[in-house]
Z-matrix of the N, CA and C atoms (Angstrom, degrees):
N
C 1 1.448
C 2 1.530 1 109.12
N 3 1.319 2 117.94 1 139.03
C 4 1.466 3 124.01 2 -178.54
C 5 1.524 4 108.80 3 -92.54
N 6 1.337 5 115.93 4 119.89
C 7 1.455 6 120.40 5 -179.63
C 8 1.528 7 112.32 6 -102.73
N 9 1.323 8 118.96 7 8.24
C 10 1.466 9 121.60 8 174.64
C 11 1.523 10 113.83 9 57.64
N 12 1.344 11 116.03 10 44.18
C 13 1.469 12 122.82 11 179.94
C 14 1.516 13 113.31 12 62.62
N 15 1.314 14 118.65 13 21.23
C 16 1.461 15 121.22 14 173.32
C 17 1.520 16 108.69 15 -74.41
N 18 1.314 17 116.85 16 142.94
C 19 1.461 18 121.71 17 174.45
C 20 1.525 19 108.25 18 -98.97
N 21 1.328 20 116.29 19 117.12
C 22 1.457 21 121.31 20 -177.46
C 23 1.527 22 107.96 21 -118.19
N 24 1.325 23 116.46 22 117.15
C 25 1.458 24 121.22 23 -177.88
C 26 1.521 25 111.11 24 -67.16
N 27 1.345 26 117.19 25 158.10
C 28 1.447 27 121.14 26 179.22
C 29 1.542 28 112.03 27 -60.79
N 30 1.318 29 115.34 28 150.76
C 31 1.471 30 124.51 29 177.30
C 32 1.533 31 113.40 30 63.50
N 33 1.323 32 116.91 31 24.00
C 34 1.467 33 121.75 32 175.33
C 35 1.529 34 107.96 33 -91.09
N 36 1.333 35 116.75 34 137.39
C 37 1.459 36 122.09 35 179.63
C 38 1.529 37 109.09 36 -105.43
N 39 1.328 38 116.44 37 127.07
C 40 1.452 39 122.88 38 174.08
C 41 1.521 40 105.88 39 -117.04
N 42 1.317 41 116.43 40 113.90
C 43 1.454 42 119.92 41 -173.09
C 44 1.519 43 112.53 42 -91.49
N 45 1.325 44 114.70 43 169.57
C 46 1.456 45 122.13 44 -177.70
C 47 1.533 46 110.53 45 -58.54
N 48 1.319 47 114.79 46 147.54
C 49 1.470 48 122.92 47 177.20
C 50 1.516 49 112.59 48 67.80
N 51 1.315 50 117.34 49 32.30
C 52 1.455 51 122.87 50 175.17
C 53 1.522 52 108.96 51 -122.77
N 54 1.334 53 115.96 52 153.48
C 55 1.461 54 122.12 53 -179.81
C 56 1.504 55 108.07 54 -125.14
N 57 1.341 56 116.54 55 132.16
C 58 1.463 57 121.79 56 174.34
C 59 1.527 58 106.86 57 -109.49
N 60 1.336 59 116.40 58 124.00
C 61 1.467 60 121.66 59 -177.86
C 62 1.526 61 111.47 60 -68.31
N 63 1.324 62 115.86 61 150.76
C 64 1.462 63 121.60 62 175.90
C 65 1.515 64 110.48 63 -58.92
N 66 1.312 65 116.81 64 135.86
C 67 1.454 66 121.34 65 178.62
C 68 1.507 67 115.67 66 79.26
N 69 1.330 68 118.55 67 2.87
C 70 1.458 69 121.98 68 -179.25
C 71 1.533 70 109.94 69 -68.51
N 72 1.326 71 115.68 70 149.67
C 73 1.466 72 121.53 71 173.20
C 74 1.525 73 106.17 72 -111.61
N 75 1.329 74 115.63 73 101.08
C 76 1.460 75 121.89 74 -172.67
C 77 1.524 76 108.89 75 -92.12
N 78 1.358 77 115.98 76 113.99
C 79 1.465 78 122.03 77 -177.69
C 80 1.521 79 112.67 78 -112.74
N 81 1.346 80 117.32 79 -5.05
C 82 1.461 81 120.20 80 177.26
C 83 1.517 82 109.24 81 -142.65
N 84 1.327 83 117.43 82 166.24
C 85 1.454 84 122.36 83 -177.56
C 86 1.529 85 110.79 84 -58.54
N 87 1.338 86 114.59 85 143.60
C 88 1.456 87 121.04 86 178.69
C 89 1.515 88 108.68 87 -95.41
N 90 1.348 89 118.32 88 118.76
C 91 1.459 90 120.46 89 -177.36
C 92 1.536 91 112.43 90 -71.61
N 93 1.305 92 114.74 91 162.31
C 94 1.462 93 120.85 92 178.48
C 95 1.522 94 110.83 93 -63.69
N 96 1.328 95 115.42 94 149.98
C 97 1.467 96 122.06 95 173.30
C 98 1.525 97 112.87 96 57.69
N 99 1.335 98 115.50 97 49.42
C 100 1.465 99 118.50 98 -179.87
C 101 1.525 100 111.05 99 -145.25
N 102 1.328 101 114.23 100 157.92
C 103 1.453 102 122.34 101 172.43
C 104 1.529 103 105.64 102 -110.09
N 105 1.325 104 115.65 103 123.55
C 106 1.460 105 123.07 104 -171.59
C 107 1.523 106 108.44 105 -117.45
N 108 1.310 107 118.15 106 131.95
C 109 1.461 108 119.70 107 178.32
C 110 1.504 109 112.65 108 -164.08
N 111 1.317 110 115.53 109 168.57
C 112 1.457 111 122.08 110 177.01
C 113 1.522 112 112.63 111 108.69
N 114 1.336 113 115.00 112 -176.63
C 115 1.459 114 122.06 113 178.87
C 116 1.531 115 107.24 114 -132.93
N 117 1.187 116 119.08 115 104.21
C 118 1.442 117 139.01 116 -8.92
C 119 1.540 118 109.57 117 -72.85
N 120 1.321 119 115.00 118 138.00
C 121 1.459 120 120.34 119 -170.55
C 122 1.524 121 112.99 120 -60.73
N 123 1.315 122 115.23 121 144.13
C 124 1.465 123 123.43 122 176.70
C 125 1.526 124 108.59 123 -144.32
N 126 1.313 125 116.80 124 172.41
C 127 1.460 126 120.26 125 179.83
C 128 1.521 127 109.14 126 -70.26
N 129 1.335 128 115.44 127 123.87
C 130 1.460 129 121.79 128 175.84
C 131 1.526 130 108.79 129 -90.94
N 132 1.346 131 115.44 130 -39.20
C 133 1.467 132 120.47 131 -178.27
C 134 1.510 133 109.22 132 -157.10
N 135 1.324 134 116.28 133 144.00
C 136 1.456 135 122.19 134 169.92
C 137 1.519 136 107.68 135 -89.37
N 138 1.326 137 116.74 136 136.21
C 139 1.460 138 121.81 137 179.24
C 140 1.518 139 108.38 138 -91.87
N 141 1.331 140 115.83 139 121.01
C 142 1.457 141 120.75 140 -178.89
C 143 1.514 142 112.80 141 -109.11
N 144 1.316 143 115.92 142 179.97
C 145 1.478 144 121.67 143 -179.13
C 146 1.530 145 112.14 144 -63.35
N 147 1.319 146 117.85 145 -28.47
C 148 1.452 147 120.62 146 -175.99
C 149 1.523 148 113.15 147 -86.04
N 150 1.326 149 117.59 148 -9.84
C 151 1.467 150 120.77 149 179.01
C 152 1.524 151 110.15 150 -71.94
N 153 1.317 152 115.28 151 143.24
C 154 1.462 153 121.32 152 -179.34
C 155 1.518 154 111.43 153 -67.46
N 156 1.304 155 116.79 154 137.20
C 157 1.461 156 122.32 155 178.27
C 158 1.521 157 107.92 156 -74.47
N 159 1.341 158 116.48 157 133.41
C 160 1.459 159 120.53 158 179.96
C 161 1.519 160 110.33 159 -122.93
N 162 1.309 161 115.07 160 156.46
C 163 1.458 162 120.17 161 177.19
C 164 1.515 163 110.12 162 -108.93
N 165 1.307 164 116.25 163 178.44
C 166 1.457 165 120.48 164 -178.55
C 167 1.517 166 112.74 165 -61.34
N 168 1.321 167 117.98 166 -33.64
C 169 1.466 168 121.80 167 -178.85
C 170 1.520 169 113.76 168 -62.55
N 171 1.333 170 117.66 169 -42.10
C 172 1.460 171 119.15 170 -173.57
C 173 1.530 172 112.26 171 -110.70
N 174 1.326 173 118.68 172 22.13
C 175 1.453 174 121.08 173 179.15
C 176 1.531 175 112.06 174 -65.73
N 177 1.324 176 117.66 175 -23.88
C 178 1.456 177 120.45 176 -177.49
C 179 1.523 178 113.11 177 -70.79
N 180 1.318 179 119.32 178 -10.38
C 181 1.466 180 121.32 179 -178.61
C 182 1.508 181 112.47 180 -76.69
N 183 1.329 182 117.44 181 -9.57
C 184 1.459 183 119.95 182 178.06
C 185 1.495 184 109.67 183 -70.95
């Protein structure tokens, strides 16, 4: 899996329907339905039912 140069510490859980931004430093578990990024990573946005579904090809537009 390609993590886009994100640093993810050991024993961190990233659940389904979550996005980790390129270059993020993930120090805690990533919750469901969220976009996580930064140094130290935090929730940038919660993904809701009204958000457009994206695929791997166009994920960079976020």
